[in-house]
C-alpha positions as CSV (number, residue, x, y, z in Angstrom):
1,M,169.7,120.8,-50.7
2,A,168.4,121.6,-47.3
3,D,170.4,121.4,-44.1
4,V,167.2,120.4,-42.2
5,D,164.7,117.6,-43.0
6,L,161.9,117.0,-40.5
7,H,160.0,114.2,-42.2
8,M,161.4,110.8,-42.9
9,H,160.5,107.1,-42.5
10,T,162.3,103.9,-41.8
11,T,161.6,100.2,-42.0
12,R,159.9,100.5,-38.6
13,S,156.9,101.9,-40.5
14,D,156.7,102.1,-44.3
15,G,160.2,103.1,-45.2
16,R,162.7,101.0,-47.1
17,L,165.8,101.7,-45.1
18,T,166.6,100.7,-41.5
19,P,167.2,103.5,-39.0
20,T,170.9,103.0,-39.3
21,E,170.8,103.0,-43.1
22,L,168.7,106.1,-43.1
23,V,171.1,107.9,-40.8
24,D,174.0,107.0,-43.1
25,L,172.1,108.3,-46.1
26,V,171.2,111.5,-44.3
27,A,174.8,112.1,-43.5
28,K,175.8,111.4,-47.1
29,Q,173.3,113.9,-48.3
30,G,174.8,116.6,-46.0
31,V,171.7,117.1,-43.8
32,K,172.8,118.2,-40.4
33,T,169.5,118.3,-38.5
34,F,166.7,115.8,-39.2
35,A,163.7,114.0,-37.7
36,I,162.6,110.4,-38.0
37,T,158.8,110.4,-38.0
38,D,157.6,106.8,-38.5
39,H,153.9,106.2,-38.5
40,D,152.5,105.4,-35.1
41,T,155.8,104.0,-33.7
42,T,158.9,105.2,-32.0
43,E,160.6,101.8,-32.2
44,G,163.3,103.0,-34.7
45,L,164.5,105.9,-32.6
46,E,166.9,104.1,-30.3
47,E,168.8,102.5,-33.2
48,A,168.8,105.9,-35.0
49,A,170.3,107.6,-32.0
50,Q,173.1,105.0,-31.8
51,A,173.8,105.5,-35.5
52,V,173.9,109.3,-35.2
53,A,176.5,109.1,-32.4
54,K,179.2,108.5,-34.9
55,Y,178.5,111.7,-36.7
56,S,179.5,114.7,-34.6
57,E,177.7,117.4,-36.6
58,M,174.4,115.7,-36.9
59,T,171.3,116.2,-34.7
60,L,168.4,113.8,-34.5
61,I,165.0,115.1,-33.5
62,E,162.8,112.3,-32.2
63,G,159.3,112.3,-33.7
64,V,156.3,110.3,-34.9
65,E,153.5,110.8,-37.4
66,L,149.9,110.2,-36.4
67,S,147.1,109.5,-38.9
68,T,143.8,111.2,-38.1
69,D,140.4,111.5,-39.8
70,I,138.1,114.3,-40.9
71,K,135.1,113.9,-43.1
72,G,136.3,112.9,-46.6
73,S,140.0,113.2,-45.8
74,E,142.9,112.2,-43.6
75,V,145.0,114.6,-41.6
76,H,148.5,113.6,-40.5
77,I,150.0,115.2,-37.4
78,L,153.7,115.2,-36.9
79,C,154.9,115.3,-33.3
80,Y,158.4,116.5,-32.5
81,F,160.6,116.3,-29.4
82,I,158.5,113.4,-28.1
83,D,159.0,111.7,-24.8
84,K,159.1,108.1,-25.9
85,T,159.1,106.9,-22.3
86,D,155.6,108.1,-21.8
87,E,153.6,104.9,-21.2
88,L,150.2,106.4,-22.0
89,F,151.5,107.8,-25.3
90,Q,153.1,104.4,-26.1
91,S,149.8,102.6,-25.3
92,E,148.0,104.8,-27.8
93,L,150.6,104.1,-30.5
94,L,150.2,100.4,-29.9
95,R,146.5,100.6,-30.3
96,F,147.0,102.4,-33.6
97,R,149.4,99.8,-34.8
98,E,147.0,97.0,-33.9
99,G,144.3,98.9,-36.0
100,R,146.7,99.0,-38.9
101,Y,147.2,95.2,-38.7
102,A,143.5,94.5,-38.7
103,R,142.9,96.9,-41.6
104,G,145.7,95.3,-43.7
105,K,144.3,91.9,-43.2
106,G,140.8,93.1,-44.1
107,M,142.2,94.7,-47.3
108,V,143.8,91.4,-48.3
109,E,140.5,89.7,-47.9
110,K,138.6,92.3,-49.9
111,L,141.3,92.1,-52.7
112,G,140.7,88.3,-52.7
113,D,137.0,88.9,-53.2
114,L,137.9,91.1,-56.2
115,G,140.0,88.3,-57.8
116,M,143.4,89.4,-56.6
117,S,144.7,86.6,-54.4
118,L,147.4,87.8,-52.0
119,S,149.1,85.9,-49.1
120,W,148.7,87.7,-45.8
121,D,151.8,86.0,-44.6
122,R,153.7,87.5,-47.6
123,V,152.4,91.0,-46.6
124,L,153.7,90.4,-43.1
125,E,157.1,89.3,-44.6
126,I,157.2,92.5,-46.6
127,A,156.4,94.6,-43.5
128,G,159.1,92.8,-41.5
129,D,159.6,94.6,-38.2
130,A,157.4,97.5,-39.3
131,S,153.9,98.3,-38.3
132,V,151.8,96.9,-41.2
133,G,150.4,99.6,-43.5
134,R,148.8,100.0,-46.9
135,P,152.2,100.5,-48.6
136,H,153.1,96.9,-47.7
137,V,149.8,95.7,-49.2
138,A,150.6,97.8,-52.3
139,R,154.0,96.2,-52.6
140,A,152.4,92.7,-52.4
141,L,150.1,93.8,-55.2
142,I,153.0,94.9,-57.3
143,E,154.9,91.7,-56.6
144,A,151.9,89.6,-57.7
145,G,151.7,91.6,-60.9
146,Y,148.2,93.1,-60.3
147,V,149.5,96.7,-60.5
148,A,152.7,98.3,-61.7
149,T,153.3,101.0,-59.1
150,N,152.5,101.9,-55.5
151,Q,150.3,104.9,-56.8
152,E,148.3,102.6,-59.0
153,A,147.6,100.3,-56.1
154,F,146.2,103.2,-54.1
155,D,144.4,104.8,-57.0
156,K,142.6,101.6,-58.1
157,Y,142.2,99.5,-55.0
158,I,143.3,100.6,-51.5
159,G,143.0,104.3,-51.5
160,R,140.2,106.0,-49.5
161,E,137.7,105.6,-52.4
162,G,139.0,102.2,-53.5
163,P,136.9,99.0,-53.5
164,A,139.4,97.2,-51.1
165,Y,139.7,100.1,-48.7
166,V,139.1,99.3,-45.0
167,E,138.7,101.9,-42.3
168,R,140.6,101.7,-39.1
169,E,140.1,103.5,-35.8
170,K,141.7,106.9,-35.8
171,L,141.7,110.0,-33.6
172,T,140.4,113.3,-34.8
173,P,143.1,115.9,-35.6
174,E,142.3,117.7,-32.4
175,E,142.6,114.5,-30.3
176,A,146.0,113.8,-31.9
177,I,147.1,117.3,-31.0
178,E,145.9,116.9,-27.5
179,L,147.8,113.5,-27.3
180,A,151.0,115.2,-28.5
181,L,150.7,118.1,-26.1
182,S,150.0,115.7,-23.1
183,N,153.3,114.0,-24.1
184,G,155.2,117.3,-24.2
185,A,155.6,117.0,-28.0
186,V,155.2,119.8,-30.5
187,P,152.3,119.1,-33.0
188,V,152.7,120.1,-36.7
189,L,150.4,119.6,-39.6
190,A,151.9,117.3,-42.3
191,H,151.6,117.8,-46.1
192,P,148.6,120.2,-45.9
193,V,148.1,119.9,-49.7
194,Y,146.4,116.6,-49.0
195,V,144.0,118.0,-46.4
196,K,140.6,118.6,-47.9
197,G,139.5,122.2,-47.1
198,V,142.7,122.9,-45.2
199,E,141.9,126.7,-44.9
200,D,138.7,125.8,-43.1
201,E,140.3,123.3,-40.8
202,L,143.2,125.4,-39.6
203,P,141.3,127.6,-37.1
204,S,140.1,124.6,-35.1
205,L,143.5,123.0,-35.3
206,K,145.2,126.1,-34.1
207,K,142.7,126.4,-31.3
208,A,143.4,122.8,-30.3
209,G,147.1,123.7,-30.0
210,L,148.7,123.1,-33.4
211,K,152.1,124.8,-33.4
212,G,153.4,124.4,-37.0
213,M,152.6,123.4,-40.6
214,E,154.6,121.9,-43.4
215,V,155.5,124.6,-45.9
216,H,158.6,123.1,-47.4
217,Y,157.8,119.7,-48.9
218,S,159.5,117.7,-51.6
219,T,156.5,117.6,-54.0
220,F,155.3,121.2,-53.5
221,S,155.4,123.6,-56.4
222,P,156.7,127.1,-55.8
223,A,153.0,128.3,-55.9
224,E,152.0,125.7,-53.3
225,E,154.9,126.6,-51.1
226,R,153.9,130.3,-51.2
227,R,150.3,129.3,-50.5
228,F,151.2,127.4,-47.3
229,M,153.8,129.9,-46.2
230,N,151.0,132.6,-46.3
231,L,148.7,130.2,-44.4
232,S,151.2,129.5,-41.8
233,S,151.9,133.2,-41.3
234,A,148.3,134.0,-41.1
235,H,147.7,131.5,-38.3
236,G,150.9,132.1,-36.5
237,L,152.3,128.6,-37.2
238,I,156.0,127.6,-37.4
239,P,156.9,126.9,-41.1
240,C,158.2,123.3,-41.1
241,G,158.8,120.6,-43.7
242,G,160.9,117.8,-45.1
243,S,161.3,115.3,-47.9
244,D,158.8,112.7,-46.5
245,Y,161.5,110.2,-47.6
246,H,160.5,106.6,-47.6
247,G,163.0,104.7,-49.7
248,I,165.5,104.6,-52.5
249,H,163.9,101.8,-54.6
250,D,160.8,103.5,-55.9
251,D,161.1,107.0,-54.5
252,S,162.8,109.8,-56.5
253,R,162.9,112.1,-53.4
254,L,166.0,112.1,-51.1
255,P,166.7,113.4,-47.6
256,G,167.3,117.1,-47.8
257,D,165.3,117.6,-51.0
258,A,163.1,119.9,-48.9
259,G,163.2,121.3,-45.4
260,P,162.8,124.5,-43.3
261,P,165.4,126.8,-42.0
262,L,167.2,126.1,-38.8
263,A,165.2,128.9,-37.2
264,S,162.1,126.7,-37.4
265,V,163.9,123.9,-35.6
266,E,164.9,126.4,-32.9
267,A,161.3,127.6,-32.5
268,L,160.1,124.0,-32.1
269,R,162.8,123.3,-29.6
270,E,162.0,126.4,-27.6
271,L,158.4,125.3,-27.3
272,S,159.5,121.9,-26.2
273,R,161.8,123.4,-23.5
274,N,159.0,125.6,-22.2
275,G,156.5,122.7,-22.0
276,V,154.8,123.6,-25.3
277,P,151.4,125.2,-24.6
């Protein structure tokens, strides 16, 4: 069990626990330093900060996860020590959330054309206060009996190569890194195992200002962890990571299942204090 977990989600994006519930679970798991990194939103951070106040030994790092595109693949950029009062940053996040909404509605329409009738209102109910995302469409598919699992929904219908996939406006990874740096946040590459040709992508990401990479991740094998540790060392990146926890109902991973040493947090914090670049 790790003392640090830098990658978790709440009901403000596609997680199953409210920020308060997540903080309580993190405390129960014995994790002392953690980040909340909801997709394209910071709206859960204030509630989380209030919940953390009752735990004297816990430290919350405020973050966000941005989805970006390269040819044939997505690249997610985690941003740590963000300034959530930055109006330009928030306007960009709002634009991304609006794109998620339009994409979700388009996917429901495509699924209907494929004979799988879903109610868009029901998808919105499932999302609740969250920014609508593909996991909410997946849960509606499960609820309607069209698929058995979230993974099946993505593999068969709403994944990148699926017949109901709809593209949305995204930044390039370099643009996301620039956005993070302009905010004063520290940009880190999320789950590099999912990045097509990651070895070829890293030089340009490093040049753009990438500061870290997930090395410790809940689904990484020992061989994958060694691979990404070697890559992070070769490019002078801070080894980061976390559980990528989403929820207790259909997710076997838990907060603290994976995470970097505290030294990585201190390295990220030092960059933040020094203005990053």
